[in-house]
N, C-alpha and C positions, 0 to 999 in steps of 0.2 A: 228667537223665533218671532216672526212678524205677528203683531196683534191684528186679528181679522174680526174681532168681536163687533166692530161697528159696520162691517160690510153686510150688504143685503144677501139673504139666501136666494139664489137664483139657479135655474137649470143650467147646467154646463156640460159640455162634451169636449173631448180631445181625441184626435186620431194621430197615431204615430206609426211609422213604418221602419223597416230595416230588412236586411237579408243576411243569410249565411251562405257564403261562397263555398261550393263543394266540388268534388271531382266528378267527372262523367260517370264513374262507377257508382258513386252514391246516388246520383240522379237515376241511374238505371235501377238500382235496388229500391229506391223510394217509389218509383213508378211500377215496380214489379213485385218481387217476392218479399221485400222489406229488408231492413238491416238486421244483423244478428241479435242486437240487444232488444228488439221489439218494435212496436208501432211508434216510430219516431215522431210523426206528425201529431198523433193524438196525445202522446205524453207531453210534447212541447206546448200544445194548445192548453192543456190543463195547467202546466207549469206557468205559462204566461198569465192565465187568469189568477192563479195563486199569487204571482208576483205583484200584480196590480193591487190586490187586496192587502199585501204586506208592505207596500211602499214606505209608510211612515216608520216601520221597523228597520228598514234598510238605509234610508236617507235621513240623516240626523235632524234637520230642521223642517222636514215635511209635516204638514198638519195631518192628523188622522181625520179623515172625512168619511161620510157615509157614501160609499160607492154603491150606486143603484144598479149598474149593469156593466158588464165587460164582454166584449166580443173579440176573439182572437182568430185570425184566419192565416193559414199557411198554404202556400202554393208552390209546387215544384216547377221550376222553369229550367231552361237548358243548362244553366251553370250555377244555380242557387236554389235556396228555399226562401221565397219572399214572405215576409211577415207583416201583418197589419193588425193593429189593436185599436179598438175604440172603447173609451171609458165614459160613463155617464154618472152624473150626480145632481142633486139639488142641495147646494151647500154654499159656504161663504168664500171658498177658494177653488181654483181650477183643478183639473185632473190631468194636466199635461205630464207631470212626473209619473203618475200611475200608468198612463199610456206608454211612456218611454220604458218604464220598468217592465211592463208586460212584454214588450218587444224584446228587450234585452234578455230577460229570463227565458223566454221562448227560444231565443237564439242560442243561449248557453246550453239549453237542454238539447237542441238539435245537435250541437257539437258533441255533447256527452254521448248521445245516442249513435253518432256516426264515427266517432274517433277510432274505433277498431278498423274501419275501412279507409278513413281519410284523416290522417293526423294533421293535415294542413288546412282543414276547414276553418273559416274565420268569419266573424261578424263584421258587417260593413253597413255604413250609411244609416245608422239609427238616428231618426229625427222626427220632430213634430211636423205633421202635415197641415193640421188645422185645429182650431179651437173655437168654441162658440160659448156665448154667455158671459156674464160678469160685467163689471164696470168698464173694462177696456173693450168690450164688444167682441166681434168675430175677427178671426185672423186666419189667413190661408197662405201657405208657403208659395203657392203659384202667384200670389200678388206681389212677391218681392221684386222690385224693379231691377232689371238687368240680370236676373238669375234664371228666369224661365228659359228652358231650352239648352242650358249648359250641359255639357257631358259630365258624368260623374267620374270618379277615380278609375273605374273599370272601362271607361270609354262609351258608356251607354248614354244616349240622349235622355234628358229628363222627360219623363212621361212616355218614353218609347216602350212599346210592348215587346217583351222577350218571352212571352208566354206560349210559344208554339208547343202544343201538346201538354199544356199545363194541367197539373193535378193538384188538388188541395183539399183542405179540411177546414171547417170553421165551426165555432160553437159559441154559445152565449152562456153567461152565468147570471 
């Protein structure tokens, strides 16, 4: 484990995103009556918050840090549930892993909630979008030279909106 005892305690944030690709039937259910197992978006949101808080228990060399805030948002779009998580702290190391874990756990929970309707649901494109604070300063994915505007694996342009008729839920802890 890296020794961070000499690092300064600073305010830090990280935002990660990902999505769960789902069938048109799941989109219809999430926008309407809901899936048979229950309120998938609310359960996934709470699971994501819990995942962020439990990151050092799940990832062996991750420092336990004082997470001061977690926001998890889920939005139903035409072919997926898009997930965004922002994690905040004032500590000696960043919260990128906590943000990624929040997105991954929320995504796994969506799959668990919809698997009776869509056995082919899958998590896609989990990544850090930005981080602030710390010795290395701020970082934004959009600043990566030569990558902005590239299409993702599903053929969607980076930053393109697919949120026609989007519905979502967000919460903070």
